C-alpha positions in Angstrom: -37.8 -17.2 51.3 -34.2 -18.3 51.8 -34.4 -20.5 48.7 -35.7 -17.7 46.6 -32.8 -15.5 47.7 -30.2 -18.2 46.8 -31.8 -18.6 43.4 -31.7 -14.9 42.8 -28.0 -14.8 43.7 -27.2 -17.8 41.5 -29.1 -16.2 38.5 -27.3 -12.9 39.1 -23.9 -14.8 39.1 -24.9 -16.7 35.9 -25.7 -13.4 34.2 -22.8 -11.3 35.6 -20.0 -13.9 35.0 -20.3 -13.9 31.2 -20.7 -10.1 31.1 -17.4 -9.7 33.1 -15.7 -12.3 30.9 -16.8 -10.6 27.7 -15.6 -7.1 28.9 -12.2 -8.6 29.8 -11.9 -10.4 26.4 -12.8 -7.2 24.5 -10.3 -5.1 26.4 -7.3 -7.4 26.0 -6.3 -6.4 22.4 -6.4 -2.7 23.4 -4.1 -3.4 26.4 -1.7 -5.4 24.2 -1.7 -2.6 21.5 -0.6 0.0 24.1 2.6 -2.0 24.9 3.8 -2.7 21.4 6.8 -0.8 20.2 6.9 1.3 17.0 7.9 -0.6 13.9 11.6 -0.5 13.1 12.9 1.2 10.0 14.2 -0.6 7.0 17.1 -3.0 7.6 20.5 -2.5 6.0 19.7 -5.2 3.5 16.5 -3.4 2.5 18.3 0.0 2.2 21.0 -1.6 0.0 18.3 -3.1 -2.2 16.5 0.2 -2.5 19.8 2.0 -3.3 20.6 -0.6 -6.0 17.2 -0.2 -7.5 17.5 3.6 -7.6 21.0 3.3 -9.3 19.6 0.9 -11.9 16.6 3.2 -12.6 19.0 6.2 -13.1 21.2 4.1 -15.5 18.1 3.0 -17.5 17.0 6.7 -17.7 20.4 7.8 -18.9 20.6 5.0 -21.5 17.1 6.0 -22.8 18.0 9.6 -23.0 21.2 8.9 -24.9 19.3 6.6 -27.3 16.7 9.3 -28.0 19.4 11.9 -28.7 21.0 9.5 -31.3 17.8 9.3 -33.3 18.1 11.8 -36.2 15.5 14.5 -36.7 13.1 14.1 -39.7 14.3 16.8 -42.1 11.6 16.3 -44.7 8.1 15.0 -44.3 7.4 12.0 -46.5 4.0 12.0 -48.2 3.6 8.9 -50.4 0.3 10.1 -51.9 1.6 13.7 -52.6 2.1 13.3 -56.3 -1.4 11.9 -56.8 -3.2 14.8 -55.2 -4.0 17.9 -57.2 -3.3 21.3 -55.9 -6.5 23.1 -54.9 -7.4 25.9 -57.2 -8.3 29.3 -55.7 
């Protein structure tokens, strides 16, 4: 009877120990996540890089717009086959 009781305790310990270990292992990432700080904002170097990129984009847009303004408007449509067509009779 005593031996049966000892075996039962040993089996319970063998079953309970991995269960407790798995619960602890699963809960560790959640505990670590609670203590992490919020991510910092962009650094001064990243801000300067973004500012330079924005300035470059604005300059490119202005250059494009000024180039488009310099293109002359088409005053007359050019139809290379116009003299070969006959005018439709009504």
